[in-house]
N, C-alpha and C positions, 0 to 999 in steps of 0.2 A: 611837107612842112613840119618843122619841129616847134612845139610850143612849150616843151618841158624837157629839161635835161636831168638824168638820174645816173647814179654810179652803180656799178656792179662789181662785186669782188671777183678777182681773177679765179679764185677757187670755185666760183659758181659757174664759170664758163667751161663747158666740157669739150666742145669742138670748135674749131676755127671756121667761120663762115666764109671768109675771103681775105683778100689782101689788097691794100691800096698802094699805088705808086707814091713815091716820096712827094712829088709835085702836088698830087691831089690831097695828100695828107696835110700839106702846108695850107691849102685852101680850107680844109676842114677845121684845122686849128684856128685860123683867122676867123672863121665863121663862129666858132664857139666863143672866142674872145669878144667878138662883137655882140653876140647874144647875151653874154654875161655883163656887158657894159664896161669892159676893161681894155678894149682895143685902143690903139693910138689914134 
């Protein structure tokens, strides 16, 4: 469970951990919008 969101500069990330399918990425984006209180 996530209780805090933080940003990370792309230059700070050195290796890719994995990749999400587009459908799952949509779910992640919706969850972030809900967490931030800006979802429809």
